[in-house]
LUMZAKOL-838426 format. One record per residue: y, z, x of N, C-alpha, C in turn. Coordinates in steps of 0.05 Angstrom, whole numbers, plus 5000, padded with zeros to 4 digits. Layout:
N
YZXYZXYZX...
END
This chain:
422
377483424677374583384675373483284702371583434715370583354741369083084738369382914759368182644758367082574786365182394785364182274810366082054819365681964844367281754854366981494838364581444829364081204812365681224786365581464773367081494748370081474752371081564774373981534780374781244784373081094799373680814803373680664777371680714761371480574735373680654716374480904717376680994699379180844706379780814732382180664740381880374731379480254735379079974728379179934698378580144682378680134653381280214641383180304658385780384648385680634631383780814637383581064622383581304641383881544630384081784647381381854659379281814643376581894652374481744636372081724648369881604634367481794636365481744619362981904620360681714618358381784631356081614630355181544601354581294597353781204571355881054555358481104562360580964549360480664555361080494536361380204541364280134538365480034560368279984560368879724576371179604571371979374588373279474614372479344636373579414662374779174676376879214690378278994704377579014734375778844744375078854773377478774790377578884814379578804833378978524844376378474847375478204857372878134843372677874837370277764823369077554842366677604852365677454875363177294868362877064882360476904879360076744904357576664909356976454929355876214914356375974925355475744910352475714912351175684889348275654888347575494863345875294866345175134842344075304819345175244796344275394772345975634766347675714785349475934781352375844780353575814804356375754804356975474792355275274797355975014786355975024756354075184744354075204715356475364705357275574719359575724710362175564713362275404735364575234738364975044713362674924705362774734683363474884657362275114653362775264628365675354626366875444648369675524647371475294637370875064648372674834643372074704616369474644611368674494588368374674563367074894565366475064542368875244534370375334554372475524549375275394552375375154562377875014564379875134584378875274604380675404623381475204645383975144647384974954667386675084688387275334684388975484703388275774703388275894727387576184729390176334733390476554718392876724720392976864747390676944757390577104782388376994800388776764812386676644829385876814853387676994861387177164884384977374878384277414853382077604846379377474849379277204852376677064855376077024884373577094892372677044919370176874918370276644932367976464931367076404960364476414965363376374991361376154991361276005013359075815019357575935042355276065035353676195055350676135052349975965032347275875028347175565033344775475039344275185042346275055061346275155086348075065106346674935130344074925130342674865154341174595156341274445134339874185135341773945137344173985127346173775129345573525114343973545093343173305078345073255054344473045040346272965017346273184996343973304991343873514970345773744977345673835002347474045010350373955006351073725015353773625014354773614984352973524966353673504938354173784926352473974933352774244923355474364932356074334957358474464968360974314958360774054953363073904944363974014916362074064899362674174873364274434876363474604894364874854899367574814911367774644931370374584943372374474922371374294906373174164886374074374865372274544857373074754837375174944849374675034873376575224886379375084890379374834898381874694901383374664874381874594853383074554827384274814816382975034820383875284809385575454828385875364853387475514872386075764883383475754884381875974894381175924924381676134940380976114969377976104973377075904987374175874993373675955022371576125025370676215051368076075057368175885075365875715081364775755109362175805111360875825137362076035155363076255143364076485159361976705161359776665148357676875148356976945120355177145117354177225091356477375077356977285052359377375037359577675034357377815031357478105027358778235052358178125075359378235100362178135104362677885099365277765104367377885085366577955060368378095042369578345054367878495069368878735082370578665106369778475122371278395146374078295139374378165116376878055107378678255093377778505090379378715079379578725049377478635035377478645006375978894996373978985011372279215002373579475011375679554997377179795006376580034989376980275000376280514985377680524958376080574937377180594910377180334894376480114906376479864892373879804878374079634858371779554841371379254844369079174854368478894858365778824844365678584833363178494820362278234832359678174829358477934840356077884822355077634822352477604807350177704824350477744850348377824868348578134872346278264868346278554869346678674897346378524918346778634945349678694951351478624933354278694936354578994937352579144929352579434930353079534958352579374978353079445006355979525011357879434994360679504997361179794991359279934980359480224976359880385002359180255024359580395050362480475055364280325042367180375047368480535025366880645007368080794984368980604963368080354963368580164941366080154923366480064899364180024881363679734878361379644889360479364886358179354867358379184846356479184824355478904819352878864820351678604814351278574784352578374771352478354742351078104733349777964751348277724744350077514730348977394710350477174696352877274679352977544676355277654661357877624677357577534702359977474718361777274703360577094688362176904673364177034654363377254642365177404624367777484639367377584663369677674678371377434688369977214697371376984706373076864684372076874660373576754637375776934627375177194624376977374610378577554629377577584654378877764673377878044671376078104652374878364650371978344642370578564644367678564637366978824624365478814602364479044589361879144603361879404610359579524623359079804613356579884614355880164608356480334633357980554629358480734652355780854661355080824686352580934695352781224703350481364701350281634713349981594743350181814757350081814787347781994796346181894815344182054829345282124856345382374863346482464888344282504909344782394933343082434956344482584978343682824983344782995004343182945029344582835049343182755074343882965095341883055110342283235132341183115157341783235180340683135206341782865214340582745234341282485244338782325250339082065249336781885255335881935284333281935288332281945316332181655327331981625353331881355364329481195352330080945345327980775333327780785303329580945290329480985261332280925251332480795228335180735217335080725186337180605175337580595146335280455131334080255144331880115130329580305126329080475145326880675142327580885121330180955119330981145099330681035071331680795066331480695038328680665029326880595047324080565039322780835036323681035051322681315046323681415019326181345012327181424985325481294963324981034966323280894946320581024945319481084968316881204969316681474954318881624955318881884942319581864912321481694905322481684877321281464861320181264874319081034860321180814857320180574850321980344849323880344825323580534807325480564785326680844784326580974807327481254808330481294803332081084807334981094802335780884781333980814764334480584745337080614730338680404731341180384716343280594724342980704748344780904757346080824784347880984794349080934820347981154840347281064864346381244884348881334900349381594902351581694918350481854942351381774966350481904990352582085001351782325008353682525020352282715038353882915048352683115066353183035095352483225113352983175142351382935153349082885142347582645151348982395144350182385120351682145112354082105130355482325137357782295154357082205182354582265191353782185217352981885219352681755196351881475196354281295201353781085217355880885222356280705198358480555198358980365177356680165174355680065196353479875195351079995180350380235187348080365174348580415144350980495138351680545110351480285094352580065105352379805091349479725085347879755106345079675103343579845082344280095081343080275062343980215034346580195029347580135003346679864993346479675011345779405003342979374992341279564996338479554986338079724961340279824949340080004926338479904903338579644898337279524875334279584874333079634898330179674898329379954890331280114882330680374868331280344839332180104830332980064803335980114798337380204819340180274817341980024813344280064800346179844797348079834821348280044836349880044860349380294876350880324898350680554916353380594929353980844937356680894947356781144965358581134984359281375000362081454993362581714993365381804991366781735017369181615016370481525040371281765058370381755083371081955103372781825124373281955146374981845167373881585177371181555180369981315189370681075171370481115145371080895126374080845125375681055125378581025123379780885147378680945171379580805195378980505193376580445184375780165181377680025161378180155139379880035118382779985129383780185144386480155154386779915172384679845186384779625206384679355193383479335168382979065156384379035129385579235118386379235090388279005083387678875060389478675048390678805024393078905026394379025004393779325001395179454982394879744979392179814966391380064970388880164958389180464956387580584938387680864933384880984935384281114957381681244960381281464939378881494929378181714912375481824921374882064913372382194921371282364898368782424898367482584877368682874878368982984855369883264853367483444861368083674873365883854882363983934859365083954834363484034812362783804793362783554804361983314789359083344780358483224757355783244746354083004755351583064763349682854771347182874754345982644750343482634735341182784749341282774776339382914793340482914821339283094838340083114866337583124883337782994906335482984925336483024953334983164970335683214997333783065016334882925035333282785056334282865083332482945101333183015128332782755145334882645155334682395170332882425195332882665207331282705231328282705225327582735200324782745192323682465184325382265182324582005173323081865195320781735188319181585206319581285201319081115221319280825216317480735194318480575176317080485152316680185153314480095141313979805137313079765108314279555096313579475069311479255069309279295056307179095055307978855038306678625042307378385026307078444996308878334980308678354951311178434938312378654947314978744936315778994952318179094945319279334958318479584943316479564925315779794909314480014926314580254917313780484933310880464942309080364925306280354932305780164955307680004962307279804983308479895009309580135011310780235036308880415051308780365077307080525095308580605120307680825132308680885159307780675178309380605198308680385216306080435230305380685235302880745249300380665234300580635207298380555191297780255193299680105204299379815205299379705234298979875253299379795281297379595292295479515276293579305285294079035271296179025254296678785238298178575255296878355260298178145276300277995260302377905275304477745262304977495279305877275266306477025280309476955280310977075262313777025260315277295258317777305267319377545265322277455260323577595242326277525233328077775233330377755247332377955246334977825235335877925212338177805199338377905171339877765154340377825126342777995121343578035096345878195090345278495094342778565098342078845101341778925130340978735148340178825175340678625197342978495197343678315219346378385231347178635228349778715239349578785268351878855280351978885309350079105318349879325304348079545312345179455311344379285292341679185290341079005315343078845322342678665345342578825370344279035372344179205396341379335399340379435376337779575376335579385386335579135376333578945383333878865413336378825422336778755450335878985469336379225461335579455477332579455481331079405460328179405462327079165478328478935476327478695489328578635516330478795525331778745551329678755574329578545589327678525611324778475603324378415577321678365567321578085554319177995547318877735534317277775508318177625487316777625462313977505466311977605452309277515454309177205450307477065464307276775462306376695434304976875420303976805393306076845371308576935378310577005359313076845363314276745341316876625342318876815330320876895346322877085337325476935332326576965308329076845300331077065293333477035304335577235300337977095288338977205266341277095251343377305247345577315263347677515258348777485230349477705218350377705190352877555185354677535205357177385201357877245227359777055225360676925249362077115268363477315256364877515273362877685288360677765275358577915288357277745310356877495304355777305324357577305349360177285345362077275368361977545383361877765369361778025383359178055399356977975387354377995401354377815426355677585424355777405447357477535469359777645461361577775481360278015494358678155480357278395492354878315508354178055508351877965524349178015510349278105485346778165471345177915465346477695458345077455451343677335476344977365499343677275524341177435529341277695524338877855527336677765509337277705484335277615465334277335472335977165481335076895489333176915513333877085532332077125555329377235548329377385525326777495516325177285500326377055494324976845480325776815451327876955442328776935415330476685410330376585386332076365377334376475362336876405369339276505357340376285338340976365313341876165294344676245283346076045272348576085259348276245234350176415228350076595205349876445179347876515162347676415135345476585122345076535096342876665081340276505082340276285096338076085093335376185102335176345123332576455132331476645111333176815100332277025083330976925057331876685047330676595022328876345027328076305052326076105058326975825059329575785062330675505063330575395091331175565111331175475138328575565152327175365164324675415178322675585160321975485137320375645118317575705130316575935122313876015131311775825120309775775137307575595130305175755120303275625106300875775097299475915120298776165116297276315135299076465155301676415156303376555174303976835164304377015183305077295177307777355191309677445175312377495186313077785183314277905204315478165202318578115201319878225180322578135173324378365166326978325172329078505162330378385137329178185125330278065101330378275078331378195056331778385034329478375013327678185015325578164995323178035007320778114998318378005009316277934988317277854964315477754944314177494953311977424941310577184949312376934947312476784969314076534970316976574977317876814981320676864987321676715011320076695032320976565057319476315062318176205042316675955046314175945029311975885042309475855027308576115013307476084989306276304975303776404988302776255007300376335022300976455049303576515053304376675077304776965069305177135089305477425083308077515097309477695083311977805094311778105094312178225117312378515120315278575127316378785116319178855121319479115137321379125155321979365171324779345182325379535199327979545212328179345234330579295245330879115267329279215292329179475296327679585318324679525315323679565291320879515285320179225289321979045279321578755282321478685312323378785327323578715356321078815370320179055365317879165378315379005371315178925345312878765336312878485348315178365352315378105364314478125393314978345405314278385434311278405437309878535419306978575422305278385407306378245387304878065370303378195347303978455343302778595321304878805312304578905288306479105278306379345296308679425306308779635327310979835322310480085327312380295325314480255348316980225342318980175363319080405383318380645374318480875392316480855415314280705410312280665431313480495453314980285445316180115465318380265480319880425466321980585480320780775500318480885493317181075511316180945536315580685534314380555558316480435575
END
């Protein structure tokens, strides 16, 4: 029976020969991931111990826990939150990854997101692991089911296929592509399905670009996104792998719920207006080129990787950020921070007037240097609903790292290609 890569991964995780969309089955994830956050992990920790009486884990190596939120104030509240997590991990023998960067990225760097593997998290941006031919699925509070039992019941999703052709032009990247997809299909165009990317355009995309694209899948309504592993992904996996893995790929005659073709060379820089990532709020950057901004942010699990930082540094090299704008740059992980430092990129950004910060999720959700009433921010964060980065009376526009850097330079939303041309 022909199957998609998603169906093959789930069949292995379910211990069956094959699965079909719509089936509800128990699946055994290779890894069950969480970051500590009030109301989520602390509640699950208590429930496991008090409600379910679990005092020992049979396979603690399957649990991955990160401290990547609430790292920047150093107050008693933060210390209390993190102590709960440290104590739980020590009690159950779970390895804790603290202050190494955003967990979605660090999971890949540490060799857990390998081709053919199935990983779950309560956070939907774990879909970014699809860049490696792994299936990362955000299951919200149902993560507790897996933490307690070692397996989770899920409905097998259908797959939407995206055939990508061409290559990105300078100044355009994965952020522009995902918003172009949302603009065409709508914010529920892939609801409850998996987005599968393939074709020569997909093969031309770097790992960084694939991660950023897959990590934003939820804004089409999708449960995840994935690339079939090619030489780019397999080479990455071979360099970082922890343990054996078995790559799989979609059969040529696999069935898809729908297919769509996008020419990467035809994509224009996109900007998402304040309110949400819904299609009606997306515009070509040229439609907003008179919109002034006071803050700019490059970072997050979607757009703070080394290629994003390189793009920003290239635009800002030898230039200065507008006096009216505060530019903050947060590398997605400590490893990316070190690489950007070694390449001299952070010195370029500092010389341009940017502030460089230690890797965490704190800027993206408004915990670190929150926006004040009346401020307008151009951001590579993952969400721009009211109040996401601070005051509900501030405004958040979203774009690529190149668009953010160009806008920080001029003090208004700017097409990065204009800066390149000058």
